Structure formats: structure tokens, C-alpha cells
C-alpha positions as CSV (number, residue, x, y, z in Angstrom):
1,M,-72.7,73.2,-28.2
2,A,-71.2,70.6,-25.9
3,H,-73.7,71.4,-23.2
4,A,-76.8,70.3,-25.0
5,P,-75.9,66.6,-25.5
6,A,-75.0,66.4,-21.8
7,Q,-78.4,67.6,-20.8
8,T,-80.0,65.2,-23.2
9,E,-78.1,62.2,-21.9
10,Q,-78.8,63.3,-18.3
11,R,-82.5,63.5,-19.1
12,Q,-82.4,60.0,-20.7
13,A,-80.5,58.5,-17.7
14,A,-83.1,60.0,-15.3
15,A,-86.1,59.0,-17.4
16,I,-85.3,55.3,-17.7
17,S,-88.7,53.7,-17.5
18,P,-89.3,50.6,-15.4
19,T,-89.9,47.4,-17.4
20,S,-91.6,44.2,-16.6
21,P,-89.6,41.0,-15.7
22,S,-90.5,39.5,-19.0
23,T,-88.7,42.2,-20.9
24,S,-85.8,42.5,-18.4
25,A,-84.3,39.3,-19.8
26,S,-83.5,41.0,-23.1
27,R,-82.8,44.4,-21.6
28,R,-81.3,43.8,-18.1
29,Q,-79.9,47.4,-17.9
30,S,-83.4,49.0,-17.8
31,Y,-85.7,47.8,-15.1
32,S,-87.1,49.2,-11.8
33,P,-87.8,47.8,-8.3
34,A,-91.5,48.7,-8.6
35,A,-91.9,46.3,-11.6
36,Y,-90.3,43.5,-9.7
37,A,-92.3,44.3,-6.6
38,A,-95.5,43.9,-8.6
39,Y,-94.3,40.7,-10.2
40,Y,-93.5,39.2,-6.8
41,A,-96.8,40.2,-5.4
42,A,-98.5,38.4,-8.3
43,Q,-96.3,35.3,-7.8
44,L,-96.7,35.2,-4.1
45,A,-100.5,35.8,-4.1
46,P,-101.7,32.2,-4.5
47,S,-99.3,30.7,-2.0
48,T,-100.2,33.5,0.5
49,S,-103.9,32.9,0.0
50,K,-103.3,29.1,0.4
51,A,-101.2,29.6,3.4
52,T,-104.0,31.8,4.8
53,A,-106.5,29.1,4.1
54,D,-104.3,26.4,5.6
55,N,-103.6,28.5,8.7
56,T,-107.3,29.0,9.5
57,V,-108.1,28.3,13.2
58,T,-110.6,25.6,13.9
59,P,-113.4,26.6,16.2
60,A,-113.3,25.2,19.7
61,G,-116.6,23.4,19.3
62,Q,-115.4,21.2,16.4
63,G,-112.5,19.5,18.3
64,E,-109.0,18.6,17.2
65,P,-108.2,17.8,13.5
66,N,-107.5,14.1,12.8
67,N,-104.3,12.7,11.2
68,T,-105.7,12.9,7.7
69,Q,-106.6,16.6,8.1
70,R,-103.1,17.2,9.5
71,K,-101.4,15.5,6.5
72,A,-103.6,17.6,4.2
73,D,-102.7,20.8,6.1
74,E,-98.9,20.1,5.8
75,P,-97.2,21.6,2.8
76,T,-96.3,19.1,0.1
77,E,-92.8,18.7,-1.3
78,K,-93.7,20.6,-4.5
79,E,-94.8,23.6,-2.5
80,S,-91.5,23.5,-0.4
81,A,-89.4,23.4,-3.5
82,K,-91.5,26.2,-5.1
83,R,-91.0,28.4,-2.0
84,K,-87.2,27.7,-2.0
85,R,-87.1,28.6,-5.7
86,I,-89.0,31.8,-5.1
87,A,-86.6,32.7,-2.3
88,R,-83.6,32.1,-4.5
89,E,-85.2,34.3,-7.3
90,E,-85.9,37.0,-4.7
91,D,-82.2,37.1,-3.7
92,A,-81.0,37.1,-7.3
93,L,-83.4,40.0,-8.1
94,L,-82.2,42.0,-5.1
95,M,-78.6,41.5,-6.2
96,R,-79.4,42.6,-9.7
97,E,-81.3,45.6,-8.4
98,A,-78.3,46.7,-6.3
99,A,-76.0,46.2,-9.3
100,H,-78.4,48.3,-11.4
101,R,-78.4,51.2,-8.9
102,V,-74.5,51.1,-8.8
103,A,-74.4,51.1,-12.6
104,Q,-76.8,54.1,-12.8
105,A,-74.7,56.1,-10.3
106,I,-71.5,55.3,-12.2
107,L,-73.2,56.4,-15.5
108,A,-74.4,59.6,-13.9
109,D,-70.8,60.4,-12.7
110,Q,-69.3,59.6,-16.1
111,L,-71.8,61.9,-17.8
112,A,-71.1,64.7,-15.3
113,V,-67.4,64.4,-15.8
114,T,-67.4,64.0,-19.5
115,Y,-69.9,66.8,-20.2
116,P,-69.5,69.3,-17.3
117,D,-71.9,72.1,-16.7
118,Y,-69.5,75.0,-16.5
119,K,-71.9,77.8,-17.5
120,T,-74.6,77.4,-14.8
121,P,-73.5,79.0,-11.5
122,F,-73.5,77.1,-8.3
123,R,-76.8,77.4,-6.4
124,D,-75.6,76.3,-2.9
125,A,-73.0,74.1,-1.2
126,T,-74.9,71.0,-1.9
127,D,-74.7,71.8,-5.7
128,V,-71.0,72.4,-5.3
129,V,-70.4,69.0,-3.7
130,H,-72.6,67.2,-6.3
131,R,-70.9,68.9,-9.3
132,L,-67.3,68.8,-8.1
133,L,-67.2,65.4,-6.3
134,P,-66.8,63.4,-9.6
135,Y,-63.6,65.3,-10.4
136,H,-62.2,64.4,-7.0
137,I,-63.0,60.7,-7.7
138,F,-61.8,60.4,-11.3
139,Q,-59.0,63.0,-11.3
140,Q,-56.7,61.8,-8.5
141,P,-53.3,63.6,-8.4
142,D,-50.3,61.7,-9.7
143,E,-48.4,62.3,-6.5
144,D,-51.1,60.4,-4.6
145,I,-51.0,57.6,-7.2
146,L,-47.2,57.3,-7.1
147,S,-47.2,57.4,-3.3
148,T,-49.9,54.8,-3.3
149,R,-47.8,52.6,-5.7
150,T,-44.8,53.1,-3.4
151,R,-46.9,52.2,-0.4
152,N,-48.3,49.2,-2.3
153,L,-44.7,48.1,-3.1
154,K,-43.6,48.5,0.5
155,R,-46.8,46.8,1.7
156,K,-46.1,44.0,-0.8
157,E,-42.5,43.6,0.4
158,K,-43.8,43.6,3.9
159,E,-46.4,41.0,3.1
160,D,-43.7,38.9,1.3
161,E,-41.5,39.2,4.4
162,E,-44.4,38.3,6.6
163,A,-45.3,35.4,4.3
164,G,-41.7,34.2,4.3
165,A,-41.5,34.5,8.1
166,L,-44.8,32.6,8.3
167,R,-43.5,29.8,6.0
168,Q,-40.3,29.7,8.1
169,D,-42.4,29.4,11.2
170,V,-44.4,26.6,9.6
171,Q,-41.2,24.8,8.6
172,D,-39.8,25.2,12.1
173,L,-43.1,23.9,13.6
174,R,-42.9,20.9,11.3
175,S,-39.3,20.2,12.3
176,N,-40.2,20.6,16.0
177,L,-43.1,18.2,15.6
178,A,-40.8,15.7,13.9
179,L,-38.4,16.0,16.8
180,L,-41.1,15.6,19.3
181,K,-42.3,12.5,17.5
182,R,-38.8,11.1,17.5
183,R,-38.4,12.0,21.2
184,K,-41.7,10.3,22.0
185,A,-40.5,7.2,20.1
186,L,-37.2,7.1,22.0
187,Q,-39.1,7.5,25.3
188,D,-41.3,4.6,24.4
189,R,-38.3,2.4,23.5
190,F,-36.6,3.3,26.7
191,H,-39.7,2.5,28.7
192,S,-40.1,-0.8,26.9
193,I,-36.4,-1.7,27.6
194,R,-36.8,-0.8,31.3
195,T,-39.9,-2.9,31.5
196,K,-38.2,-5.9,30.0
197,S,-35.2,-5.4,32.3
198,A,-37.5,-5.4,35.3
199,K,-38.9,-8.8,34.4
200,H,-35.4,-10.5,34.6
201,E,-33.9,-12.2,37.6
202,A,-31.3,-9.4,38.0
203,P,-30.9,-5.9,36.7
204,S,-29.6,-5.6,33.2
205,E,-26.6,-3.5,34.3
206,Q,-25.3,-6.2,36.6
207,L,-25.9,-8.9,34.0
208,Y,-24.1,-6.9,31.4
209,Q,-21.1,-6.4,33.8
210,V,-20.9,-10.1,34.7
211,Q,-21.1,-11.1,31.0
212,S,-18.4,-8.6,30.2
213,L,-16.1,-10.1,32.9
214,A,-16.8,-13.6,31.7
215,L,-16.1,-12.6,28.1
216,D,-12.8,-11.0,29.2
217,D,-11.8,-14.3,31.0
218,D,-12.7,-16.3,27.9
219,R,-10.6,-14.0,25.8
220,R,-7.6,-14.4,28.1
221,Y,-8.0,-18.2,28.2
222,N,-8.2,-18.3,24.4
223,A,-5.1,-16.2,24.2
224,L,-3.2,-18.6,26.5
225,L,-4.4,-21.6,24.5
226,N,-3.3,-19.9,21.2
227,T,0.1,-19.3,22.7
228,E,0.4,-22.9,23.8
229,I,-0.8,-24.2,20.5
230,R,1.8,-22.0,18.7
231,A,4.6,-23.3,21.0
232,T,3.5,-26.9,20.5
233,R,3.3,-26.5,16.7
234,D,6.8,-25.0,16.7
235,Q,8.1,-27.9,18.8
236,L,6.4,-30.4,16.6
237,A,7.9,-28.8,13.5
238,Q,11.4,-28.9,15.1
239,M,10.9,-32.5,16.0
240,E,9.8,-33.4,12.5
241,K,12.7,-31.5,11.1
242,D,15.2,-33.4,13.3
243,A,13.6,-36.7,12.4
244,R,13.7,-35.9,8.8
245,E,17.4,-34.9,9.0
246,K,18.2,-38.0,11.0
247,K,16.4,-40.2,8.4
248,E,18.2,-38.5,5.6
249,K,21.5,-39.0,7.4
250,E,20.8,-42.7,7.9
251,Q,19.7,-43.2,4.3
252,A,23.0,-41.6,3.2
253,E,25.0,-43.9,5.4
254,A,23.0,-46.9,4.2
255,R,23.6,-45.9,0.6
256,K,27.3,-45.7,1.3
257,A,27.2,-49.1,3.0
258,Y,25.2,-50.5,0.1
259,Q,27.7,-49.2,-2.4
260,A,30.6,-50.7,-0.5
261,Y,28.7,-54.0,-0.2
262,T,27.9,-54.2,-3.9
263,A,31.5,-53.5,-4.7
264,Q,32.6,-56.3,-2.4
265,L,30.0,-58.6,-3.9
266,A,31.3,-57.8,-7.4
267,A,34.8,-58.6,-6.2
268,V,33.7,-61.8,-4.7
269,A,31.8,-62.8,-7.8
270,Q,34.8,-62.0,-9.9
271,A,37.0,-64.1,-7.7
272,S,34.5,-67.0,-7.7
273,A,34.4,-66.9,-11.5
274,A,38.2,-67.0,-11.7
275,A,38.3,-69.9,-9.2
276,H,35.8,-72.0,-11.2
277,S,37.6,-71.6,-14.5
278,P,39.1,-74.9,-15.9
279,T,42.6,-73.5,-16.0
280,A,42.5,-72.0,-12.5
281,R,43.2,-73.8,-9.3
282,T,40.5,-74.0,-6.8
283,P,41.5,-71.6,-4.1
284,G,40.7,-72.2,-0.5
285,N,38.7,-69.9,1.8
286,P,40.5,-66.5,1.8
287,Y,38.8,-65.6,5.1
288,A,39.7,-68.8,6.9
289,G,42.7,-67.2,8.6
290,Y,40.6,-64.1,9.6
291,T,37.8,-66.3,10.9
292,A,40.2,-68.4,12.9
293,A,42.0,-65.3,14.3
294,T,38.8,-63.4,15.3
295,G,36.8,-66.4,16.4
296,A,33.9,-65.4,14.2
297,V,31.2,-67.9,13.6
298,P,30.1,-68.3,10.0
299,I,26.5,-67.2,9.4
300,S,24.2,-69.0,7.1
301,S,23.2,-67.5,3.8
302,A,19.5,-67.4,4.8
303,E,20.3,-65.2,7.8
304,I,22.4,-62.9,5.6
305,Q,19.6,-62.6,2.9
306,R,17.0,-61.9,5.6
307,Q,19.1,-59.1,7.0
308,A,19.7,-57.7,3.5
309,Q,15.9,-57.8,2.7
310,S,15.1,-56.1,6.0
311,G,17.3,-53.1,5.0
312,D,20.0,-53.7,7.6
313,Y,22.8,-53.2,5.1
314,R,25.4,-52.4,7.8
315,A,24.9,-55.8,9.6
316,A,24.9,-57.7,6.3
317,Y,28.1,-56.0,5.3
318,M,29.8,-56.6,8.6
319,Q,28.8,-60.2,8.6
320,G,29.8,-60.8,5.0
321,P,33.5,-61.7,5.7
322,G,32.3,-64.8,7.7
323,W,30.8,-66.4,4.6
324,G,32.4,-69.0,2.5
325,M,32.9,-68.5,-1.3
326,D,30.5,-71.2,-2.1
327,N,27.9,-69.9,0.4
328,K,28.0,-66.4,-1.1
329,A,27.7,-67.8,-4.6
330,V,24.8,-70.0,-3.6
331,A,23.1,-67.2,-1.6
332,C,23.4,-64.5,-4.2
333,N,23.6,-66.6,-7.3
334,G,25.8,-63.9,-8.8
335,T,23.0,-61.2,-8.5
336,I,22.1,-58.4,-6.1
337,P,19.4,-59.3,-3.5
338,P,16.0,-57.7,-4.2
339,A,15.8,-55.6,-1.0
340,I,19.3,-54.2,-1.6
341,G,18.5,-53.4,-5.2
342,N,15.5,-51.3,-4.1
């Protein structure tokens, strides 16, 4: 029962009638090369006839064609576009025809495998090949498939390794190119430096050596100057310290002399006040004997006041005993001189 449908489908597949190009748009699976050949013959007939008419040979007696006739004989742009379109359509039709033949062969193999003819005996070796070949195509052993998959995996791994090695080579090449560019840039810089050095009065190496020696000399000279400056600063600081100590010592001695002098003035003022009292007797000069014994010359009050204002407390104090009571009272008026008070 299963053999009858197979024969029916085989007859239908073999009896596919060719169709015209107009009906092939709706039924692309059923067309034949003969129909397309007839269609192209009809399409190309006018152009062929026109080309034949255009390509007619002019008799020798009529002479050469003029420019107008040549322009008329040349194909127009529309005809060129039409020819190109027809060529594209021919290529497309040939491709569809080849695809149709492949589809018919696949359909015949599918029908032969799906509905095998196992009752009819083999006629010859060709019949054996035709009837058993589809099984060898569609029923491939699992071992072959597995081995193929394994081979595919190995091939894929190998391809991945090759691709990785290729990528590594590309990366190495890029790095090498970058290094080459850098080397070229360094060479250009070195060449530029050497060119500039050649334009100088002396080689750059000698100039650099001379400048280094001059710089070392300047550094040594600066070091010596810094040492001398430090020594001079230390000496100046010591001198300022000695002068400050000496000044402080002199000021201390002057303060002591001033204190003694003020005490003496206070005693003299007290004695003068006691001498001018109404009940007291006017005393004589208490320093008359000392003056006569030492031969000191009495100094005027103006000189004593000048020395006191100039800060020479020691001289004023030493010359004080030569004064008279009245002179001291007149010079000081019972008060401390302004310079001494400061």
C-alpha cells in the first residue's frame, strides 16, 4: 500500500510541466528552461533585428557615412540601459533555473528515501547505484558523525590557536613598528643635534668640558667666599658683643658715679640749708683746706654744668670738691641737672 503513493509522487515530480514567465511569478517552483528560452527569444528579437539593421554594410559606391548618420547608427542611452537590464534578467533566470534543478534533485532523493521501492528487483548496477545512493547520503553512520564532530572540535581548537597566534603576531608587529618609529625619531633627533653641533665654533664635547671646569671653579670660589663671609660675620658678632658688654659696663659705672654724686649733692644742699638758717652761723668753705693742700683750682659752675650735661659724670664728680658752697647752690639751685636726671 505504501508503494503506490511513492509511484504517484514520482510521476508527478517527473511530469512537472513548463510554465510561461508570466505564471512563474506566482508559481516559481514549476517552470522549465524551454519556456524561458522562448521568452528571451521573443524579447531579444526586436533588438536583434534592429542591430542587424544598424550593422548593415554600406556599399562601396555610396561612400563613407556622414556624422549625422553615425550618430543615428550609435545606440541610444535607452537601448544601452535596456540591454543591461536584459543581461541582468538573464543572469537571474539562469540562477533560478539552477536552483530549480537542485530542488528537483533533492525532492527526488527525498521521495526515493521516504518511499523506497523494495519489491522491484535490481535491473543492473546502475539501478543499484541510483536506488541505494540516497541512503548513503541521508543515513550517515553515527561513528562518522561523532568523529566528524571531534575533528571539527579539534579543527576549531586548531583554528583558535592559529587565530591567537596570528593576533599575537599582529600585536608583536605593531609593537615592533612602534619601536621602529621611536628609533627613527631618536635617530632624527641625534642627527639634528649633531648638525647643530657642527655649526658651532668648537665641538660640543669640548665646550661642555670647558663649561664644566668653569662651573667647578665658580663653585670653589663661591665656597671660599661663603667661608670668609661666615668668618667675618662671626668676628662682627663678637665685636658687637664686646662693644655691648663694654657699654653696659660703662653705663653701670656711670650709674654708680651718678648715685654717689647725687648723694653728695644732697649732703651739700642739706649743709647749705643749715648754713643759711637764721640761728646758724655762716660756716666757711669746708674744702678750703683741701684746695689749699692739693693746689686744685676752683672750676666755674658753667663748666661743671656743661660736663654734667655731656654725660661725663665721673669728671663732674671728681671736680665737685673744688666748688664753693655758694657756687654749687647757684649752679644747681638745689635741683639735679637735667642731663644727670636723664
